[in-house]
N, CA, C and O atoms as a GROMACS GRO file, in nm:
protein
  592
    1UNK      N    1   0.693   1.992   1.028
    1UNK     CA    2   0.707   1.881   1.123
    1UNK      C    3   0.570   1.815   1.141
    1UNK      O    4   0.469   1.883   1.154
    2UNK      N    5   0.569   1.685   1.142
    2UNK     CA    6   0.445   1.610   1.158
    2UNK      C    7   0.407   1.601   1.306
    2UNK      O    8   0.492   1.574   1.392
    3UNK      N    9   0.281   1.623   1.333
    3UNK     CA   10   0.226   1.607   1.467
    3UNK      C   11   0.234   1.459   1.506
    3UNK      O   12   0.203   1.372   1.425
    4UNK      N   13   0.277   1.430   1.629
    4UNK     CA   14   0.295   1.291   1.671
    4UNK      C   15   0.163   1.214   1.666
    4UNK      O   16   0.162   1.095   1.634
    5UNK      N   17   0.052   1.280   1.698
    5UNK     CA   18  -0.078   1.214   1.688
    5UNK      C   19  -0.110   1.176   1.544
    5UNK      O   20  -0.159   1.066   1.518
    6UNK      N   21  -0.081   1.267   1.450
    6UNK     CA   22  -0.101   1.235   1.308
    6UNK      C   23  -0.008   1.123   1.264
    6UNK      O   24  -0.048   1.036   1.187
    7UNK      N   25   0.114   1.126   1.313
    7UNK     CA   26   0.209   1.019   1.278
    7UNK      C   27   0.151   0.883   1.316
    7UNK      O   28   0.156   0.789   1.237
    8UNK      N   29   0.097   0.873   1.435
    8UNK     CA   30   0.038   0.746   1.479
    8UNK      C   31  -0.085   0.710   1.397
    8UNK      O   32  -0.106   0.593   1.366
    9UNK      N   33  -0.168   0.809   1.362
    9UNK     CA   34  -0.287   0.782   1.281
    9UNK      C   35  -0.248   0.734   1.141
    9UNK      O   36  -0.313   0.645   1.086
   10UNK      N   37  -0.144   0.793   1.083
   10UNK     CA   38  -0.096   0.750   0.951
   10UNK      C   39  -0.046   0.606   0.960
   10UNK      O   40  -0.082   0.523   0.876
   11UNK      N   41   0.035   0.576   1.060
   11UNK     CA   42   0.087   0.439   1.076
   11UNK      C   43  -0.027   0.340   1.097
   11UNK      O   44  -0.024   0.229   1.044
   12UNK      N   45  -0.128   0.380   1.176
   12UNK     CA   46  -0.242   0.291   1.200
   12UNK      C   47  -0.319   0.263   1.072
   12UNK      O   48  -0.363   0.150   1.050
   13UNK      N   49  -0.337   0.364   0.986
   13UNK     CA   50  -0.405   0.344   0.859
   13UNK      C   51  -0.330   0.241   0.774
   13UNK      O   52  -0.391   0.149   0.719
   14UNK      N   53  -0.200   0.256   0.765
   14UNK     CA   54  -0.120   0.165   0.684
   14UNK      C   55  -0.120   0.025   0.745
   14UNK      O   56  -0.124  -0.074   0.672
   15UNK      N   57  -0.114   0.016   0.876
   15UNK     CA   58  -0.121  -0.114   0.943
   15UNK      C   59  -0.256  -0.180   0.919
   15UNK      O   60  -0.263  -0.300   0.891
   16UNK      N   61  -0.364  -0.102   0.930
   16UNK     CA   62  -0.497  -0.157   0.902
   16UNK      C   63  -0.505  -0.209   0.759
   16UNK      O   64  -0.563  -0.315   0.734
   17UNK      N   65  -0.446  -0.136   0.666
   17UNK     CA   66  -0.447  -0.175   0.525
   17UNK      C   67  -0.383  -0.313   0.505
   17UNK      O   68  -0.443  -0.400   0.442
   18UNK      N   69  -0.262  -0.333   0.558
   18UNK     CA   70  -0.194  -0.461   0.533
   18UNK      C   71  -0.264  -0.576   0.604
   18UNK      O   72  -0.272  -0.686   0.549
   19UNK      N   73  -0.314  -0.554   0.724
   19UNK     CA   74  -0.384  -0.662   0.793
   19UNK      C   75  -0.511  -0.700   0.718
   19UNK      O   76  -0.538  -0.818   0.696
   20UNK      N   77  -0.589  -0.601   0.677
   20UNK     CA   78  -0.714  -0.631   0.606
   20UNK      C   79  -0.685  -0.697   0.472
   20UNK      O   80  -0.754  -0.791   0.433
   21UNK      N   81  -0.584  -0.649   0.400
   21UNK     CA   82  -0.548  -0.709   0.272
   21UNK      C   83  -0.504  -0.854   0.290
   21UNK      O   84  -0.549  -0.943   0.217
   22UNK      N   85  -0.418  -0.878   0.387
   22UNK     CA   86  -0.365  -1.013   0.405
   22UNK      C   87  -0.469  -1.111   0.458
   22UNK      O   88  -0.448  -1.232   0.450
   23UNK      N   89  -0.579  -1.062   0.512
   23UNK     CA   90  -0.688  -1.149   0.556
   23UNK      C   91  -0.800  -1.155   0.451
   23UNK      O   92  -0.903  -1.218   0.475
   24UNK      N   93  -0.779  -1.091   0.336
   24UNK     CA   94  -0.877  -1.085   0.227
   24UNK      C   95  -1.008  -1.020   0.271
   24UNK      O   96  -1.116  -1.059   0.227
   25UNK      N   97  -0.997  -0.922   0.360
   25UNK     CA   98  -1.113  -0.843   0.405
   25UNK      C   99  -1.128  -0.725   0.311
   25UNK      O  100  -1.089  -0.613   0.344
   26UNK      N  101  -1.185  -0.749   0.194
   26UNK     CA  102  -1.191  -0.648   0.089
   26UNK      C  103  -1.276  -0.529   0.131
   26UNK      O  104  -1.238  -0.414   0.106
   27UNK      N  105  -1.389  -0.553   0.194
   27UNK     CA  106  -1.472  -0.440   0.240
   27UNK      C  107  -1.395  -0.356   0.341
   27UNK      O  108  -1.406  -0.233   0.340
   28UNK      N  109  -1.318  -0.421   0.426
   28UNK     CA  110  -1.234  -0.348   0.521
   28UNK      C  111  -1.129  -0.264   0.452
   28UNK      O  112  -1.103  -0.151   0.492
   29UNK      N  113  -1.067  -0.320   0.346
   29UNK     CA  114  -0.968  -0.243   0.268
   29UNK      C  115  -1.036  -0.122   0.204
   29UNK      O  116  -0.983  -0.011   0.209
   30UNK      N  117  -1.152  -0.143   0.144
   30UNK     CA  118  -1.221  -0.034   0.074
   30UNK      C  119  -1.262   0.078   0.170
   30UNK      O  120  -1.266   0.194   0.130
   31UNK      N  121  -1.292   0.044   0.293
   31UNK     CA  122  -1.327   0.146   0.393
   31UNK      C  123  -1.211   0.240   0.423
   31UNK      O  124  -1.232   0.346   0.482
   32UNK      N  125  -1.090   0.203   0.383
   32UNK     CA  126  -0.972   0.286   0.408
   32UNK      C  127  -0.945   0.384   0.294
   32UNK      O  128  -0.853   0.466   0.304
   33UNK      N  129  -1.024   0.376   0.186
   33UNK     CA  130  -1.009   0.464   0.071
   33UNK      C  131  -1.124   0.564   0.065
   33UNK      O  132  -1.236   0.533   0.108
   34UNK      N  133  -1.097   0.682   0.013
   34UNK     CA  134  -1.205   0.774  -0.021
   34UNK      C  135  -1.295   0.707  -0.125
   34UNK      O  136  -1.247   0.623  -0.201
   35UNK      N  137  -1.424   0.743  -0.131
   35UNK     CA  138  -1.511   0.684  -0.233
   35UNK      C  139  -1.457   0.701  -0.375
   35UNK      O  140  -1.478   0.614  -0.460
   36UNK      N  141  -1.388   0.812  -0.403
   36UNK     CA  142  -1.330   0.835  -0.535
   36UNK      C  143  -1.179   0.814  -0.536
   36UNK      O  144  -1.107   0.870  -0.618
   37UNK      N  145  -1.131   0.731  -0.442
   37UNK     CA  146  -0.987   0.706  -0.429
   37UNK      C  147  -0.928   0.639  -0.552
   37UNK      O  148  -1.000   0.590  -0.640
   38UNK      N  149  -0.796   0.638  -0.555
   38UNK     CA  150  -0.720   0.581  -0.667
   38UNK      C  151  -0.623   0.479  -0.613
   38UNK      O  152  -0.557   0.500  -0.511
   39UNK      N  153  -0.614   0.365  -0.684
   39UNK     CA  154  -0.512   0.265  -0.655
   39UNK      C  155  -0.442   0.232  -0.786
   39UNK      O  156  -0.507   0.206  -0.887
   40UNK      N  157  -0.308   0.235  -0.785
   40UNK     CA  158  -0.230   0.196  -0.902
   40UNK      C  159  -0.150   0.072  -0.866
   40UNK      O  160  -0.075   0.072  -0.768
   41UNK      N  161  -0.166  -0.035  -0.945
   41UNK     CA  162  -0.095  -0.159  -0.917
   41UNK      C  163   0.047  -0.156  -0.975
   41UNK      O  164   0.085  -0.060  -1.042
   42UNK      N  165   0.123  -0.261  -0.948
   42UNK     CA  166   0.262  -0.264  -0.991
   42UNK      C  167   0.280  -0.272  -1.142
   42UNK      O  168   0.389  -0.249  -1.194
   43UNK      N  169   0.173  -0.304  -1.214
   43UNK     CA  170   0.178  -0.306  -1.360
   43UNK      C  171   0.146  -0.168  -1.418
   43UNK      O  172   0.152  -0.149  -1.540
   44UNK      N  173   0.112  -0.072  -1.332
   44UNK     CA  174   0.080   0.063  -1.377
   44UNK      C  175  -0.066   0.084  -1.410
   44UNK      O  176  -0.104   0.191  -1.458
   45UNK      N  177  -0.150  -0.017  -1.386
   45UNK     CA  178  -0.295  -0.003  -1.413
   45UNK      C  179  -0.358   0.075  -1.297
   45UNK      O  180  -0.334   0.045  -1.180
   46UNK      N  181  -0.438   0.174  -1.332
   46UNK     CA  182  -0.500   0.262  -1.232
   46UNK      C  183  -0.648   0.224  -1.216
   46UNK      O  184  -0.721   0.210  -1.314
   47UNK      N  185  -0.689   0.209  -1.092
   47UNK     CA  186  -0.827   0.178  -1.056
   47UNK      C  187  -0.884   0.298  -0.982
   47UNK      O  188  -0.823   0.348  -0.887
   48UNK      N  189  -1.000   0.345  -1.027
   48UNK     CA  190  -1.060   0.466  -0.970
   48UNK      C  191  -1.192   0.432  -0.903
   48UNK      O  192  -1.280   0.370  -0.962
   49UNK      N  193  -1.204   0.475  -0.779
   49UNK     CA  194  -1.327   0.452  -0.704
   49UNK      C  195  -1.330   0.316  -0.638
   49UNK      O  196  -1.259   0.224  -0.680
   50UNK      N  197  -1.412   0.305  -0.536
   50UNK     CA  198  -1.416   0.182  -0.457
   50UNK      C  199  -1.459   0.059  -0.539
   50UNK      O  200  -1.414  -0.052  -0.511
   51UNK      N  201  -1.545   0.078  -0.637
   51UNK     CA  202  -1.590  -0.037  -0.716
   51UNK      C  203  -1.474  -0.098  -0.795
   51UNK      O  204  -1.454  -0.219  -0.791
   52UNK      N  205  -1.399  -0.015  -0.866
   52UNK     CA  206  -1.285  -0.066  -0.943
   52UNK      C  207  -1.175  -0.120  -0.852
   52UNK      O  208  -1.117  -0.225  -0.879
   53UNK      N  209  -1.148  -0.047  -0.744
   53UNK     CA  210  -1.044  -0.092  -0.650
   53UNK      C  211  -1.085  -0.226  -0.590
   53UNK      O  212  -1.004  -0.318  -0.579
   54UNK      N  213  -1.212  -0.237  -0.552
   54UNK     CA  214  -1.261  -0.362  -0.496
   54UNK      C  215  -1.250  -0.478  -0.594
   54UNK      O  216  -1.215  -0.589  -0.556
   55UNK      N  217  -1.280  -0.451  -0.720
   55UNK     CA  218  -1.267  -0.555  -0.822
   55UNK      C  219  -1.124  -0.606  -0.833
   55UNK      O  220  -1.101  -0.726  -0.845
   56UNK      N  221  -1.030  -0.514  -0.830
   56UNK     CA  222  -0.889  -0.553  -0.836
   56UNK      C  223  -0.852  -0.640  -0.716
   56UNK      O  224  -0.794  -0.747  -0.733
   57UNK      N  225  -0.885  -0.594  -0.596
   57UNK     CA  226  -0.846  -0.670  -0.477
   57UNK      C  227  -0.921  -0.803  -0.465
   57UNK      O  228  -0.865  -0.900  -0.412
   58UNK      N  229  -1.043  -0.810  -0.513
   58UNK     CA  230  -1.114  -0.938  -0.514
   58UNK      C  231  -1.044  -1.037  -0.608
   58UNK      O  232  -1.026  -1.154  -0.574
   59UNK      N  233  -1.006  -0.988  -0.727
   59UNK     CA  234  -0.934  -1.072  -0.821
   59UNK      C  235  -0.803  -1.120  -0.758
   59UNK      O  236  -0.770  -1.238  -0.767
   60UNK      N  237  -0.730  -1.030  -0.697
   60UNK     CA  238  -0.600  -1.062  -0.638
   60UNK      C  239  -0.614  -1.165  -0.526
   60UNK      O  240  -0.542  -1.265  -0.524
   61UNK      N  241  -0.706  -1.142  -0.434
   61UNK     CA  242  -0.718  -1.231  -0.319
   61UNK      C  243  -0.785  -1.364  -0.356
   61UNK      O  244  -0.778  -1.459  -0.278
   62UNK      N  245  -0.849  -1.373  -0.471
   62UNK     CA  246  -0.905  -1.500  -0.517
   62UNK      C  247  -0.801  -1.590  -0.583
   62UNK      O  248  -0.828  -1.708  -0.608
   63UNK      N  249  -0.684  -1.536  -0.611
   63UNK     CA  250  -0.576  -1.619  -0.667
   63UNK      C  251  -0.526  -1.714  -0.558
   63UNK      O  252  -0.495  -1.668  -0.447
   64UNK      N  253  -0.518  -1.844  -0.586
   64UNK     CA  254  -0.469  -1.936  -0.483
   64UNK      C  255  -0.333  -1.896  -0.426
   64UNK      O  256  -0.306  -1.918  -0.308
   65UNK      N  257  -0.247  -1.838  -0.508
   65UNK     CA  258  -0.113  -1.801  -0.462
   65UNK      C  259  -0.114  -1.685  -0.363
   65UNK      O  260  -0.015  -1.662  -0.294
   66UNK      N  261  -0.226  -1.612  -0.355
   66UNK     CA  262  -0.229  -1.497  -0.264
   66UNK      C  263  -0.239  -1.539  -0.118
   66UNK      O  264  -0.179  -1.476  -0.031
   67UNK      N  265  -0.314  -1.645  -0.092
   67UNK     CA  266  -0.338  -1.686   0.047
   67UNK      C  267  -0.206  -1.714   0.119
   67UNK      O  268  -0.119  -1.785   0.068
   68UNK      N  269  -0.194  -1.658   0.238
   68UNK     CA  270  -0.074  -1.677   0.319
   68UNK      C  271   0.032  -1.570   0.302
   68UNK      O  272   0.135  -1.572   0.369
   69UNK      N  273   0.009  -1.477   0.212
   69UNK     CA  274   0.105  -1.368   0.194
   69UNK      C  275   0.098  -1.272   0.312
   69UNK      O  276  -0.007  -1.254   0.375
   70UNK      N  277   0.212  -1.210   0.342
   70UNK     CA  278   0.217  -1.103   0.441
   70UNK      C  279   0.282  -0.982   0.376
   70UNK      O  280   0.391  -0.991   0.318
   71UNK      N  281   0.214  -0.870   0.386
   71UNK     CA  282   0.267  -0.744   0.336
   71UNK      C  283   0.328  -0.667   0.454
   71UNK      O  284   0.265  -0.652   0.559
   72UNK      N  285   0.449  -0.620   0.435
   72UNK     CA  286   0.518  -0.542   0.537
   72UNK      C  287   0.548  -0.406   0.476
   72UNK      O  288   0.608  -0.398   0.369
   73UNK      N  289   0.508  -0.300   0.542
   73UNK     CA  290   0.535  -0.164   0.493
   73UNK      C  291   0.618  -0.095   0.600
   73UNK      O  292   0.581  -0.091   0.717
   74UNK      N  293   0.732  -0.040   0.557
   74UNK     CA  294   0.821   0.025   0.655
   74UNK      C  295   0.895   0.142   0.591
   74UNK      O  296   0.873   0.178   0.476
   75UNK      N  297   0.983   0.200   0.670
   75UNK     CA  298   1.062   0.317   0.628
   75UNK      C  299   0.973   0.426   0.572
   75UNK      O  300   0.996   0.479   0.463
   76UNK      N  301   0.869   0.459   0.649
   76UNK     CA  302   0.774   0.562   0.606
   76UNK      C  303   0.839   0.700   0.610
   76UNK      O  304   0.898   0.739   0.710
   77UNK      N  305   0.826   0.770   0.500
   77UNK     CA  306   0.868   0.911   0.492
   77UNK      C  307   0.739   0.990   0.479
   77UNK      O  308   0.679   0.996   0.372
   78UNK      N  309   0.697   1.052   0.587
   78UNK     CA  310   0.568   1.120   0.595
   78UNK      C  311   0.592   1.270   0.583
   78UNK      O  312   0.666   1.330   0.661
   79UNK      N  313   0.526   1.330   0.483
   79UNK     CA  314   0.545   1.473   0.457
   79UNK      C  315   0.409   1.542   0.450
   79UNK      O  316   0.321   1.498   0.376
   80UNK      N  317   0.390   1.650   0.528
   80UNK     CA  318   0.262   1.720   0.524
   80UNK      C  319   0.239   1.786   0.388
   80UNK      O  320   0.333   1.828   0.321
   81UNK      N  321   0.110   1.796   0.349
   81UNK     CA  322   0.077   1.870   0.228
   81UNK      C  323  -0.006   1.993   0.266
   81UNK      O  324  -0.045   2.008   0.382
   82UNK      N  325  -0.032   2.078   0.170
   82UNK     CA  326  -0.099   2.205   0.196
   82UNK      C  327  -0.243   2.189   0.243
   82UNK      O  328  -0.297   2.280   0.307
   83UNK      N  329  -0.306   2.076   0.213
   83UNK     CA  330  -0.446   2.056   0.248
   83UNK      C  331  -0.469   1.994   0.384
   83UNK      O  332  -0.583   1.963   0.419
   84UNK      N  333  -0.364   1.977   0.463
   84UNK     CA  334  -0.380   1.917   0.595
   84UNK      C  335  -0.364   1.766   0.595
   84UNK      O  336  -0.378   1.702   0.700
   85UNK      N  337  -0.335   1.708   0.480
   85UNK     CA  338  -0.312   1.564   0.471
   85UNK      C  339  -0.162   1.538   0.463
   85UNK      O  340  -0.080   1.621   0.502
   86UNK      N  341  -0.128   1.421   0.412
   86UNK     CA  342   0.012   1.382   0.406
   86UNK      C  343   0.040   1.302   0.279
   86UNK      O  344  -0.047   1.235   0.224
   87UNK      N  345   0.166   1.311   0.234
   87UNK     CA  346   0.220   1.221   0.133
   87UNK      C  347   0.312   1.126   0.208
   87UNK      O  348   0.389   1.167   0.294
   88UNK      N  349   0.302   0.999   0.175
   88UNK     CA  350   0.382   0.899   0.243
   88UNK      C  351   0.455   0.816   0.139
   88UNK      O  352   0.392   0.754   0.053
   89UNK      N  353   0.586   0.815   0.147
   89UNK     CA  354   0.668   0.725   0.066
   89UNK      C  355   0.717   0.615   0.157
   89UNK      O  356   0.758   0.641   0.270
   90UNK      N  357   0.714   0.492   0.109
   90UNK     CA  358   0.756   0.381   0.193
   90UNK      C  359   0.805   0.265   0.108
   90UNK      O  360   0.783   0.259  -0.013
   91UNK      N  361   0.871   0.173   0.176
   91UNK     CA  362   0.909   0.046   0.116
   91UNK      C  363   0.803  -0.057   0.154
   91UNK      O  364   0.741  -0.046   0.259
   92UNK      N  365   0.783  -0.157   0.068
   92UNK     CA  366   0.698  -0.270   0.104
   92UNK      C  367   0.766  -0.399   0.062
   92UNK      O  368   0.840  -0.405  -0.036
   93UNK      N  369   0.738  -0.503   0.139
   93UNK     CA  370   0.790  -0.636   0.113
   93UNK      C  371   0.676  -0.735   0.129
   93UNK      O  372   0.595  -0.723   0.221
   94UNK      N  373   0.668  -0.832   0.041
   94UNK     CA  374   0.568  -0.937   0.050
   94UNK      C  375   0.642  -1.068   0.078
   94UNK      O  376   0.728  -1.110   0.000
   95UNK      N  377   0.607  -1.130   0.190
   95UNK     CA  378   0.668  -1.258   0.227
   95UNK      C  379   0.563  -1.368   0.229
   95UNK      O  380   0.443  -1.341   0.234
   96UNK      N  381   0.610  -1.492   0.224
   96UNK     CA  382   0.517  -1.604   0.232
   96UNK      C  383   0.593  -1.727   0.282
   96UNK      O  384   0.709  -1.749   0.247
   97UNK      N  385   0.525  -1.804   0.362
   97UNK     CA  386   0.577  -1.931   0.409
   97UNK      C  387   0.504  -2.038   0.330
   97UNK      O  388   0.387  -2.065   0.358
   98UNK      N  389   0.569  -2.098   0.235
   98UNK     CA  390   0.507  -2.195   0.144
   98UNK      C  391   0.510  -2.334   0.206
   98UNK      O  392   0.603  -2.412   0.185
   99UNK      N  393   0.408  -2.364   0.283
   99UNK     CA  394   0.405  -2.491   0.354
   99UNK      C  395   0.395  -2.609   0.260
   99UNK      O  396   0.444  -2.717   0.293
  100UNK      N  397   0.333  -2.593   0.145
  100UNK     CA  398   0.319  -2.705   0.051
  100UNK      C  399   0.450  -2.738  -0.017
  100UNK      O  400   0.464  -2.845  -0.077
  101UNK      N  401   0.547  -2.649  -0.010
  101UNK     CA  402   0.677  -2.670  -0.076
  101UNK      C  403   0.787  -2.694   0.028
  101UNK      O  404   0.892  -2.630   0.024
  102UNK      N  405   0.760  -2.786   0.118
  102UNK     CA  406   0.859  -2.821   0.219
  102UNK      C  407   0.894  -2.702   0.309
  102UNK      O  408   1.009  -2.686   0.350
  103UNK      N  409   0.795  -2.622   0.339
  103UNK     CA  410   0.809  -2.511   0.435
  103UNK      C  411   0.912  -2.407   0.393
  103UNK      O  412   0.989  -2.359   0.476
  104UNK      N  413   0.914  -2.373   0.269
  104UNK     CA  414   1.007  -2.271   0.219
  104UNK      C  415   0.952  -2.133   0.254
  104UNK      O  416   0.836  -2.103   0.227
  105UNK      N  417   1.036  -2.050   0.312
  105UNK     CA  418   1.000  -1.911   0.341
  105UNK      C  419   1.065  -1.824   0.233
  105UNK      O  420   1.185  -1.835   0.208
  106UNK      N  421   0.985  -1.737   0.169
  106UNK     CA  422   1.036  -1.659   0.057
  106UNK      C  423   0.995  -1.512   0.067
  106UNK      O  424   0.895  -1.477   0.130
  107UNK      N  425   1.073  -1.430   0.002
  107UNK     CA  426   1.031  -1.293  -0.027
  107UNK      C  427   0.973  -1.300  -0.167
  107UNK      O  428   1.045  -1.328  -0.263
  108UNK      N  429   0.844  -1.274  -0.179
  108UNK     CA  430   0.778  -1.285  -0.309
  108UNK      C  431   0.795  -1.160  -0.394
  108UNK      O  432   0.801  -1.168  -0.517
  109UNK      N  433   0.802  -1.046  -0.330
  109UNK     CA  434   0.809  -0.922  -0.405
  109UNK      C  435   0.852  -0.811  -0.311
  109UNK      O  436   0.831  -0.818  -0.190
  110UNK      N  437   0.911  -0.708  -0.368
  110UNK     CA  438   0.939  -0.588  -0.290
  110UNK      C  439   0.933  -0.465  -0.378
  110UNK      O  440   0.952  -0.472  -0.499
  111UNK      N  441   0.906  -0.354  -0.312
  111UNK     CA  442   0.889  -0.232  -0.389
  111UNK      C  443   0.876  -0.110  -0.301
  111UNK      O  444   0.914  -0.109  -0.184
  112UNK      N  445   0.822  -0.007  -0.362
  112UNK     CA  446   0.802   0.119  -0.291
  112UNK      C  447   0.664   0.172  -0.328
  112UNK      O  448   0.607   0.135  -0.431
  113UNK      N  449   0.612   0.258  -0.244
  113UNK     CA  450   0.479   0.313  -0.270
  113UNK      C  451   0.476   0.461  -0.239
  113UNK      O  452   0.559   0.514  -0.165
  114UNK      N  453   0.378   0.526  -0.300
  114UNK     CA  454   0.350   0.666  -0.272
  114UNK      C  455   0.201   0.674  -0.240
  114UNK      O  456   0.116   0.638  -0.322
  115UNK      N  457   0.173   0.722  -0.122
  115UNK     CA  458   0.035   0.737  -0.077
  115UNK      C  459   0.004   0.884  -0.056
  115UNK      O  460   0.088   0.960  -0.009
  116UNK      N  461  -0.118   0.922  -0.090
  116UNK     CA  462  -0.170   1.054  -0.059
  116UNK      C  463  -0.286   1.030   0.037
  116UNK      O  464  -0.383   0.964   0.003
  117UNK      N  465  -0.272   1.086   0.157
  117UNK     CA  466  -0.372   1.066   0.262
  117UNK      C  467  -0.444   1.196   0.290
  117UNK      O  468  -0.383   1.303   0.293
  118UNK      N  469  -0.574   1.187   0.310
  118UNK     CA  470  -0.653   1.305   0.346
  118UNK      C  471  -0.717   1.283   0.482
  118UNK      O  472  -0.750   1.171   0.520
  119UNK      N  473  -0.732   1.391   0.552
  119UNK     CA  474  -0.792   1.386   0.685
  119UNK      C  475  -0.939   1.349   0.670
  119UNK      O  476  -1.010   1.402   0.585
  120UNK      N  477  -0.983   1.257   0.755
  120UNK     CA  478  -1.122   1.212   0.754
  120UNK      C  479  -1.160   1.181   0.899
  120UNK      O  480  -1.105   1.089   0.960
  121UNK      N  481  -1.254   1.258   0.953
  121UNK     CA  482  -1.289   1.239   1.094
  121UNK      C  483  -1.168   1.261   1.181
  121UNK      O  484  -1.100   1.363   1.170
  122UNK      N  485  -1.140   1.166   1.268
  122UNK     CA  486  -1.023   1.179   1.354
  122UNK      C  487  -0.903   1.101   1.302
  122UNK      O  488  -0.807   1.078   1.376
  123UNK      N  489  -0.907   1.061   1.175
  123UNK     CA  490  -0.797   0.988   1.115
  123UNK      C  491  -0.772   1.029   0.972
  123UNK      O  492  -0.790   1.145   0.936
  124UNK      N  493  -0.730   0.934   0.891
  124UNK     CA  494  -0.698   0.959   0.751
  124UNK      C  495  -0.751   0.846   0.664
  124UNK      O  496  -0.772   0.734   0.711
  125UNK      N  497  -0.773   0.877   0.536
  125UNK     CA  498  -0.808   0.779   0.435
  125UNK      C  499  -0.713   0.796   0.317
  125UNK      O  500  -0.653   0.902   0.297
  126UNK      N  501  -0.700   0.688   0.238
  126UNK     CA  502  -0.620   0.696   0.117
  126UNK      C  503  -0.699   0.771   0.010
  126UNK      O  504  -0.810   0.732  -0.024
  127UNK      N  505  -0.640   0.878  -0.043
  127UNK     CA  506  -0.692   0.940  -0.164
  127UNK      C  507  -0.626   0.871  -0.284
  127UNK      O  508  -0.688   0.852  -0.388
  128UNK      N  509  -0.499   0.835  -0.266
  128UNK     CA  510  -0.423   0.763  -0.368
  128UNK      C  511  -0.328   0.666  -0.301
  128UNK      O  512  -0.268   0.697  -0.198
  129UNK      N  513  -0.315   0.551  -0.360
  129UNK     CA  514  -0.211   0.455  -0.322
  129UNK      C  515  -0.154   0.400  -0.451
  129UNK      O  516  -0.224   0.338  -0.530
  130UNK      N  517  -0.025   0.422  -0.471
  130UNK     CA  518   0.044   0.380  -0.594
  130UNK      C  519   0.162   0.293  -0.554
  130UNK      O  520   0.251   0.337  -0.481
  131UNK      N  521   0.161   0.168  -0.602
  131UNK     CA  522   0.266   0.073  -0.565
  131UNK      C  523   0.351   0.039  -0.686
  131UNK      O  524   0.300   0.022  -0.797
  132UNK      N  525   0.480   0.028  -0.664
  132UNK     CA  526   0.576   0.002  -0.771
  132UNK      C  527   0.678  -0.100  -0.723
  132UNK      O  528   0.714  -0.102  -0.605
  133UNK      N  529   0.724  -0.185  -0.814
  133UNK     CA  530   0.833  -0.276  -0.780
  133UNK      C  531   0.960  -0.194  -0.759
  133UNK      O  532   0.973  -0.082  -0.810
  134UNK      N  533   1.052  -0.250  -0.684
  134UNK     CA  534   1.184  -0.189  -0.666
  134UNK      C  535   1.284  -0.284  -0.731
  134UNK      O  536   1.327  -0.382  -0.671
  135UNK      N  537   1.319  -0.252  -0.855
  135UNK     CA  538   1.411  -0.337  -0.930
  135UNK      C  539   1.530  -0.253  -0.974
  135UNK      O  540   1.524  -0.130  -0.977
  136UNK      N  541   1.638  -0.320  -1.006
  136UNK     CA  542   1.759  -0.247  -1.045
  136UNK      C  543   1.736  -0.160  -1.169
  136UNK      O  544   1.796  -0.054  -1.182
  137UNK      N  545   1.650  -0.204  -1.258
  137UNK     CA  546   1.630  -0.132  -1.384
  137UNK      C  547   1.536  -0.013  -1.373
  137UNK      O  548   1.541   0.077  -1.457
  138UNK      N  549   1.449  -0.009  -1.271
  138UNK     CA  550   1.350   0.098  -1.270
  138UNK      C  551   1.319   0.155  -1.132
  138UNK      O  552   1.214   0.216  -1.112
  139UNK      N  553   1.408   0.136  -1.036
  139UNK     CA  554   1.386   0.198  -0.905
  139UNK      C  555   1.420   0.348  -0.913
  139UNK      O  556   1.494   0.390  -1.002
  140UNK      N  557   1.365   0.427  -0.821
  140UNK     CA  558   1.402   0.570  -0.821
  140UNK      C  559   1.552   0.582  -0.793
  140UNK      O  560   1.602   0.534  -0.691
  141UNK      N  561   1.622   0.645  -0.882
  141UNK     CA  562   1.768   0.649  -0.875
  141UNK      C  563   1.814   0.790  -0.906
  141UNK      O  564   1.799   0.835  -1.020
  142UNK      N  565   1.869   0.859  -0.808
  142UNK     CA  566   1.906   0.999  -0.823
  142UNK      C  567   1.997   1.024  -0.945
  142UNK      O  568   1.971   1.117  -1.021
  143UNK      N  569   2.104   0.943  -0.967
  143UNK     CA  570   2.188   0.970  -1.084
  143UNK      C  571   2.114   0.964  -1.217
  143UNK      O  572   2.155   1.029  -1.314
  144UNK      N  573   2.005   0.887  -1.222
  144UNK     CA  574   1.926   0.879  -1.345
  144UNK      C  575   1.819   0.987  -1.353
  144UNK      O  576   1.752   1.000  -1.456
  145UNK      N  577   1.802   1.063  -1.247
  145UNK     CA  578   1.698   1.165  -1.244
  145UNK      C  579   1.558   1.106  -1.225
  145UNK      O  580   1.459   1.171  -1.259
  146UNK      N  581   1.550   0.985  -1.171
  146UNK     CA  582   1.420   0.921  -1.155
  146UNK      C  583   1.374   0.916  -1.009
  146UNK      O  584   1.275   0.849  -0.979
  147UNK      N  585   1.442   0.984  -0.921
  147UNK     CA  586   1.403   0.981  -0.780
  147UNK      C  587   1.265   1.046  -0.763
  147UNK      O  588   1.231   1.144  -0.830
  148UNK      N  589   1.188   0.989  -0.672
  148UNK     CA  590   1.053   1.044  -0.644
  148UNK      C  591   1.059   1.135  -0.523
  148UNK      O  592   0.957   1.191  -0.483
   0.00000   0.00000   0.00000
């Protein structure tokens, strides 16, 4: 069973992540990862350490299409691990209000993620964050034996 204080700290870490990402606060995002942390993007490319992770997020947030996106992470399944940290499985959705296109509101992408969090001070940091699209052809599907 997860401690309620840890539950709130985990949720706060994830909330800090999406706010900092959506504001293009790359240094703020990097502060949420261990120095040797891992980030895997939806294409399956793995970035190791804050320098590589920062390069990825700088490239992403410099794309004109990125500005105005909102990342929503929900349905967190938080499971303790043997080291005192947690594994978190969740859904994510990226929305955007495209004001230049006659104010169209869209869902740009959706998927699922697996995070490995380690205790750091009085909170947690990402040791790993792996994000994947949720599509009919490759989502975790129990009958196919692909559930995570």
